[in-house]
Residue, then its C-alpha position, 0 to 999 in steps of 0.5 A: x281055613x285049611x292052607x291051599x296045596x301050594x309049596x311054600x317058598x322062603x326067599x332071601x333078598x341079600x340087598x347090597x350085601x355082602x362085600x365080597x364074592x367069598x363072603x357071598x359064597x360062604x353065605x350061600x353054602x351055609x344054607x345048603x344043608x337045611x334046604x337039602x333036609x327039607x327039599x321035599x316040603x319047601x322051596x328055597x331061593x337066594x338073591x345076591x347082588x349082581x356081581x356075586x350071581x356067578x360065583x354063587x351060581x357055581x356054589x349052588x350047582x347040584x344043590x336044593x337052593x335056587x338062585x335069583x337076581x334082585x332086579x331086571x330091565x324090561x328091554x332085551x338089549x340096547x343102549x341102556x347103560x347099567x341095566x341088566x335084562x331079564x333075557x341076560x339072566x335067563x338060563x342060569x338064574x331061575x328067579x328075579x325080584x321086581x317092584x321092591x319098595x327100595x327100587x320104587x323109592x328111587x323112582x320105579x313106577x307101577x308101569x315099570x314094575x309091570x313091564x319088568x314082570x312081563x319081561x321076566x316071565x317072557x324070558x322064562x324066569x319066575x318072578x316075585x312082584x313086591x307090593x306094600x304101603x308106606x306108614x302114612x298110608x297104613x295109618x290113614x287106613x289106605x292099605x287095601x287101596x294102595x296095595x290093591x292098585x299096585x297088584x292090579x297094575x303089576x298084573x296088567x301085562x301078564x298072561x294067565x299062562x304066567x301064573x305058575x311062575x308068578x309070586x306076589x310078596x306083601x311087604x309093608x314098607x314101614x316094616x322093612x328093615x325096621x324090626x316092626x313086623x306087621x301083625x299077622x292078622x294085618x298081613x293075613x287080611x292084606x294077603x287075602x286081598x292080593x289073592x282076590x285081585x289075582x282071582x279077578x285077573x286070572x280066574x281059577x288059574x290064580x290058585x297056583x300063585x303063591x303069596x308071601x309076607x316080607x318085613x322084619x321076618x325072622x326065625x322067631x316070628x316066621x311061623x306066625x305068618x306061614x301058619x296063616x291060610x293066605x300065606x305061602x312063605x316069606x321074602x326075607x331081608x336081614x335075617x337071610x344074611x345070617x346062614x344060621x338064622x336063615x337055616x332055622x327059618x327053613x326048618x320052621x317053615x318046613x315044620x309048619x308045612x309038613x304033611x305029617x303036621 
């Protein structure tokens, strides 16, 4: 099946790493050359922890690497100690991740994810909405049921006008940080399910929404995902903490996506 003409996205989620602003800036600068070399083919974004957003933002000015936050809150302002609103991120962050399984494991609900996604797009951010099943659900054959329900819930508050700033990421929880990446055939089937749910929600406009794979993806296996007809890039965890590895991934994705290929 020919790939849809959506620009691939490679997004690096640094999670709670690294431990200093200097290391964060060095890591960000390390991927700039690869992103610049392939800027015409794919989009690259990094997602540092909140304390390092500003120094990384400074380091990325005038480059081809975009900046995002790892989470946001749905209220614009108020008595919400410890929270960071989407409105606060708007104007200097271009992206935000919501619904990551590590946030859901701490009690975040489908309703919370929907409110965060809506707040993000309302504030002008592009948003990556994460969905994925636990290992027990995968073993029980419930992947489609669980992921389908998560997608439907996440889209409830999003208008069709938001599709240009919406990205979905399928991250099977049993594959995140475990070294057990999902078989491409499984990932492809689930990403196509996500695409069908998007079409049910937004009709023809859903064609512009990118769907990513995430879960123990690295330079050695990234091509097996981005070659899939239903995959528009990857959300990368551990491999994004090594500038050389992430740069290799950028080159691999660019090679697969190149119009001359």
